[in-house]
N, C-alpha and C positions, 0 to 999 in steps of 0.2 A: 504494500500500500504506500502511495506517495502523497505528499501534500501539494498544495498549489504553488509552493515556492521553488524556484529553479535551484537545482543542486541539492535538494533535500534528500537524505538517505532513504533507501527503501527499507520498510519495516518488515522484518522476518516474522512470520506467524508461527506460533506454536501449533502443535497438532498431536493427534493420536493416530498411530499406524497399527492396524490390526494385521497380524501375520497368520494366514491360513496355510494349511499344508495339503493341497489336493494332489493330483496326479504328477504334476511336473514341478514340484517345489513350491515355496511360499509365494502367494500372490497378495501383495499388500493392498489393504483398503485404507486410504488416507482420509482422515477427517480433520481438515484445517480449522483452527479457531477463527470465527468471524472477527472477533476483537480479542486481542491479547489481554489476559487478566492484568489489572493494575498492581496486584500484589500476589506474590507466591510465597507461602510459608512452608518451610521445611523443618522436619523434626528428625533427629537421629538419637537412637537409643543403643548404647553399647551392649554387647552380649553379656549375659549373666548366667552363672551355673544354676542348675535346677535347685529349688528349695530342698533343704535337708541333705544336700550332698556334702559329705565331710572330707572329701579328697582335698588335701592341702594344695595340690597342684592346680585344682580347679578353682579353689576359693582364693588363690593368690590375687591380690588386687589388680595386678597388671596383666593377668592372663587374658588373652583376647584371641581365641582360635578362629573367630569368624568376623567378617565385616559387621559394623553396627547396622541395626535395622533402621531403614530410612523411609520416610514418607513425606508426601506433599499434602498438607492438611487444608481443608476448607477453601479450595481454589474455586473462584467464581468465574463462570463462563456466561457471557451475555449473548443471546440470540435475538435478532431483530430482522423482520422481513421488509422493513421500510425500503431499503436499498433495492431489493428485488421487485417491489411493487412499482418503483419509479423506473427501473431499468431491468427488464426481464433477462437481459444477457448476463447480468451479474449472478442472479440466482433464479434460474428458470422455474423451479418448483414453487417459488414464493407466490406466484399468481394463483395457484390452485390449493396448496397445502400450507402456506405460511412457512413456519419453521419446523413443522411436524417431521419432515424428513430428516432434518439434522438432529432433532431430539431422538428419533428412532435409532439413528446410526450410533449415537453415543450410548443409549440405553442397551443396545444389542451387545455392547462390550461387557455387560454384566451377566448375560445369560449363558448357560452352558452350551457347548457345541459338541457334536459327535466327532470322535477321532477316527482316523483310518482313511483309506483312499476314497471310499464311497460316502463316508460320513453318514448323515441321516438318510441318504438315498438307499443304503443297504437295508435299513429297517423297513422302508416302504416297499422295496422290491420283494422282501421275504413274505410280506403279507399278500401282495398281489399275485405271487406265484403259488400261493397255497401252502408254502412251506412254513417252517417254524420261524418266528420273528427273530431277527438278529439283533441282539441288544448291544449297542455300541457303548463303549465307555465314554463318559462325557467329562469335559473340563471347561474351565473358563477360557475365553479367547486369550491368546498371547498378544500383548499390546506393547508398543513402544511409545513413550512420551517424549516428544522432541521439543526442546526449548532453545532454539538456536543450534549452531554447529557445535557448541561446547557442552551440550547436555542432551544426550540421547540415552534413555534408560528403559529397560523392560519393567512394566508395572502391572499391577492388578487394581482395578477400581474397587475399593473396599467400602466406599460409602457414597451415596448419591441422594441429592435432594433437588427438587425443581419447583419453581414458582412460575406458573403461566399467568401472564399479566394482561393480555388482550387477545381477543378472538375475532375471527372472520365470522360472517353471518352463518356459515355452516359449522362453526365452532372449532375449526382448525386454529391453533394458536399462532398469533402474529408476533408476539414478543414473549420471551421467557428468560429467566435467570436460573442457572443450575449451579449447584455447589457440589464438588466432587473431592474425595480424598483418594490419593494414589499410594499404594504400597509398592516400594521398589523391590524387585526380585533379583537376588544375587545369583551368580552362576550355580552355587550349591543348591539353591531353591529350584532353579530351572531344571537341574538334573533329576531332582526328586519328583517334579510335578509335570514335566513336559516330555513327551516322547522324543527319542533321538531323531534328529533330522536337521534340515537346513534352517528351518525357522528357529529352532533352539540355538543353533550355532550363531545365527545373526543376532539374536537377543543377547547372548553371552558376550559376543564381540562388542556390541554397543555398550554394555556395562563396563567392560574392561577399557574400552576407548575413553569413555567419560572419566573414569577414575585415573587413567594414565595422564590425561590432560590436567586433571586436578593436581596430580603429583608434580607435573612439570611447572605449573603455575606457582605451587608452593615453593619449589626450589628456586624459581626465578625471583620470587619475593625475598627469599632468604639471601640470595646473592646480592640483591640490590640494597639490602640493609645491613650488610656484614660490617661496615665501618661503625654503624651505630651499636651493633651488638658488642663489638670489642670495647666500646666506650662504656657499656653497662657492666660488663664482667669485672669482678674485683681482682682477677688474676691474669 
């Protein structure tokens, strides 16, 4: 998005990217934010041993076998069909369904999906052919949260709330404000909950890329302030 001023920088939009694993590898479904949230709140909680564990090695205060649990809490996303009503090329669906399509796309990220090459189609085919119904194992969709080039993380939507604020005559919402909480998935969590495949590899690589960049930035900050550090140390 650009402003009316010449030379103004292009604004990068945050997004959700759903990775599905059909026949030929992951096919991403990209849901860009219409407006970037004005505030993003992050929470990190260090790993702690299970209660009642008396192992000295585990209860040692600096023991940290896993990355801290990380989440983005109460992030507000605003949806508005006004732009699409004025210019149908911006959001073609706005003329007929307002923001209902974008609401549905984000809500779908919270529903379980069947795994395997055929997914839910296998269940339906089993019933149509008169055979026993194939019960597919289901899991939540694998989602990447992108917040610029420096932050691309696999997440699970762990909380969702929406306020629909205006409606078309047929009661499709024209405006809405949703609040979501995202739980970041570490590579260890991905190995336990996601089937092996390209989608899982992409998600784990995105996590490691983001944290490698964080380490590079931290080291760059250390090197730039090294003179000040020597001035603080008493030895």
